N, C-alpha and C positions, 0 to 999 in steps of 0.2 A: 504494500500500500504506500502511496506517495505521502510524504509527511513534510509539513512546512513548519519548522520549529519556531516558537516564539513564546516568551514569557509575558504575561499580562497583556497578551494581544487581543483577547476576547473582550469586546466592549458591547454595550447594548445595541443590538441591531434594531430594536424597536424602541421608540414608538414605531415600530414595526414595519413589516413588509407592506401593510395596508397603506401607511402614510407614504411610503416610497412609491407605491403603485399609483396613488392619487396624483403625486407630483408628475410622474411620467405621463400618465394618461391625459393630464391637463395640458401637457406640452410646455407649460411654464414660461412666464415672462418675468419671473422673480429676479430682482436685482438686489445684490447685497454689496455694500461698499466695504473695502478693506481700509488701509491706512489713508489719512488725509495728506494732501500736498502732492506736488509733482505732476507730471503728465498723466492724464486719465487714460486707462486702458480697460476697455470692456472685454471681459473674458467669459466665454461660453463654457458651460458645464452641464452635465445631466446628473442631478442629485439623487441617483437611484443605483449607486454602485459602491456601497460600503465595502471596505473602509476607506476608499479613495474619495468619494463625495457622496454625501447624503444630507437629509434635512433633519435637524435636531428637534427636540420637543417644542422649542419656542419658535420654530420656523427658520432658524438660522442655518446657514450652510456649515458643514463640518466635514473633516476627513483629511487624509494625507495630502491630497492634491490641493485642497483649500489652504491648509497651513503652508504648504510649499510655495504656492503662488503668491500668497501674502508676504512671505519672507523674501521672495525674488523681487516683489514690488518695492519693499523697503530697501533692499540692497541697491536697486537700480533707480530709485526715486521715481517710481511709477505708482499712481493711485489706482489700485485694482478695484474694479466694479464687476461683480459676477452677474451673469445673466443665465438663467436656467433654460435649457433647450432640450428637446428629444435628441438622443445620440445621433440618429441618422439625419438630423437636420443641421448638425454642427458644421460639417464641411460646406454644404451649400450656403450657410450663413457667412462663413469666412469668404467664400468666393464672391458673394454679393456685397461684401463690405459692411454687413450689418453688425459684425463684431470684429474686434481687433485681434483676438487670440482665443485659444481654447485649451483647456486642460481638463481631461475627462478620461484618464486611463486609456489614452488613444495610442494604439500600437503604430510604430513607424513602419510603413510598408511601401514598396516601390509604387504600388497603385496610388496610394494617397499622396506620395511625393510628386506625382504628376499634376496634382491640383492645388496642393498647399505646401508651404515650407514648414520644417520642423526645427525646433531647438535641438541642442545636443541631448542625448538620452538622459532621462532623470530616474528611470526605474527599470529593473530587469525582471521580467515575468515570463509566463508561458501558459499554454492552454492545458487544462486538466479535464479528465473524464470523471463525471460523478454518476453513480448508480445507486440503487437501493441496497441496503446492507445485506439483504438475503440473496442478492444476485451473485452467482458464482460463474456465470457463463461469459461475462464481459470482463476481460483482463487488460485489454489494450485497444488501440485504435482500429486494428484490423477486425476485431470482434464486433464492430458497430455496423458492419454491412447488413443490409436488410432489416435494420432495427428502426425503432421510432426514436428520433433525436429531437431534443428541444434546444434552441439557441436564442441568444438575444439578437435582434435584427441589427444589421449594419456592422457586426463585429467580426474579428478574425475567426472566432469560433464558428460563426455562420458560414464563412468562406471555406473553412476546413470541412464542414459537414457536407458541402456540395460535392466533395470528392468521394463520398461513400456510396458504393454501388448498392442500389436497391433500397436505400434508406428513405424513410418518410420523415421529412423535416418540418417541425413546427416552430414558428418564430414568435417571439414575445418582445414587448417593449422594454423589459428590464430583466436583468439576471435573476433577481429574486422570484419573479413570476415564472421563469423557466424552471428554476429549481423547485418551486412549489408544485409545478405540473409533474415533476418527477416524484416528489414526495407523495402526491396523490395517486401515483401508479398509472398515470395516463401516457407516459413515455418510458422508454427503456434507459435513456442516458441523457446527460446534458454535457455539451462541450462549452467550456467557459474559462475565463481567466482564473488561474490557480489561486491567487491570494483571495479573490472575492469569493470563490466557491468554498474554500476552506474556512473563511471567516463566517460565512452563512451557516455552515455545518457545525463548527465548533462553538458558535454563539448559543446553540441549543434551540434556536427558533425553527429549525428544520430538522425534524426527527427522522431517523432511519435511513440516512444517506451516508455514503462513503466515497472517497476518491481512490481510483485504481490505476495501476500501471505507472509509467513514467510520464513526464511532461510531453505533450504532443509536439510542442514547438518551444523554441527559445525566442522571446520577444523583448523589445525595448519600447517603453512609452516615451513620447515626446510632447512638448507643447506645440500646438499647431498655430500657424499664422498664415495670412494671405500671402500669395506668391510675391516675392520681392518686397516684403514689408520692411519699412525702416525701423521697426521695433525689434526685429530679430536679434540684432547685435546687442541691444540693451538687455533683452531677456536672457541671452546666453551669458552676458557679463554678470548679471545678477545671479544666475544659477551657479556659475563658476565660483563666484565670491562666497556664496553660502556653503558650497561644498568645501572650500578651502578653510573657512573660519569655524567649521564644526556645526553650523546651524542645521545643515542637511542631515547630519548624523543624529542630531537631537530629535528632529522631526521623525526620522525613520524609527528611532528607538521608541518614541511615543506611541506610534501606531503598530509596530511590528515586534517590538521587544528584543530585537537583535541588531547587531552591527550591519550597516548596509554593505552590499557587495561592491567591488570595484566596477565602475562604469566606463565604457569607451567614450572617446570624443565624438565618434559618429556611430550610428547603428550599423552592424555588419549586414552586408547584402547577401541574400541567398542565391 
């Protein structure tokens, strides 16, 4: 079984999957301002992907990505204003100039790099396979052929699922909804980002699930900006500064309880 070790990593996923589902379903135009002063930067995020971004009990945004972007803003003298959007609407919003940047556990892929620019990688992740605890037939990716698979729309997990011969793919607006479908027994597996899947399972809000096999992929998250954005250099400078002064490690420890891995300057190409 795949394990993602962390101490004090489990935090309250709820007020719950219901609250997150409401945010996603509404599409969200919520704006939340970070620090004052400096140039304003409107940053899109989908607050339905804990522990990276979610909505707290008081409606405030919280998570690793939120803390990280605020720290980058402070280091780069940028006034961060968050805007909630559905995940599959973030890249179009960047292309249309409706937002200045986006941080939402977005994997750097060659396809996305054709339409948006990315910062240097800020998180190393990968896709994991979740099944019900009593399932002994699925041990890895090849066992998912001809199975019922749930994924979050617009994600790399959804792209990977397309490669499965004979699989029936169900798409959902958020990862918690896909995992709930699995918990309800309506699908055989979920392909989703490993940290988010493990967080949902270990938080205790989704009973009877487990992660199997090895990571399907090795991925890196980046902050997305419109092509040729003048803000890219400042965002990278801010990210580099907080990595060098220890702020990044403090935020990583807060949410994952372990030391962060070494990150490359650019995402490896497959």
